[in-house]
Steps between C-alpha positions, in 0.01 A plus 500: 500500500156371401193718464346332806791598723478862377120542505412299812679730752329807351157334506559369852597849619185654345282228651660548844448877475132465407447243776667729756286798395184290506581357843583846638172640369305210648669545839433873495135429414457255787694723739241773440248318721245484222676601177409797278681828561677372808429491870455806712408568858184671616378593849142558611455706816195353674361542849671171587842629391707478184419215264777416250459337160731393218321606185541443132456820302254498209584815306453421133167425331616141447595450866171654616301280259659179631507602865487196728331273244583129508674516839402208720648647817678804635704565814306661786715814488495527119281694262482700180489879475339634183601849379243676282709816459225751570198525725199331340205272569643147483317175439665162559380141449610150596506332157751212508597589858502177699528628858270737694650846543457812711530825302588843636432797272754772582512874418808700396580579866503132598164502679287188462169632366314171451555134588344190349567174683495131412427545130360201312758314287431497123212747534432747219306731732648851502668617821498880514720746686179701557701823468809613308824336618849455357589147616363166615664258743401133477584254779368161607134493594443553872833674566354849549249380759762289680742796517236762581559697177215739427394782271683819600824316585819640349717313248871584488671434168705725266202525259299710744549868589597572858 
């Protein structure tokens, strides 16, 4: 038996394994609506009823730093939920963000304390929570107005205390 016939099957198997793992990871990433820590569901209780979103979770400093940068589009029912771990004054910006966003600043009980709408893509202007909050929800610009979502509305997601 030649060296090629002994080595080739082993190399082919390793290549196939790596390709399978890579493909599985890529599918899992795309299946998560936006990538990152995976998709999750979130509900906002507004005066117009329950509004449901599929959100990507930004939990690590790296995920929060990248946010929705470089995205050219996003589904109407999609968004990103940023977890800051503890209640604090939060400032966001739109550097390298290509689409306008609405931002809801949310306290530990899931109450929307402040909303900023239709942010300016690529802007370096600070966007403040105006008071301590624990999380920020970003969705497409104009969605909050269209769905009647306002400050004081309640967000249901496992991150928030009941």
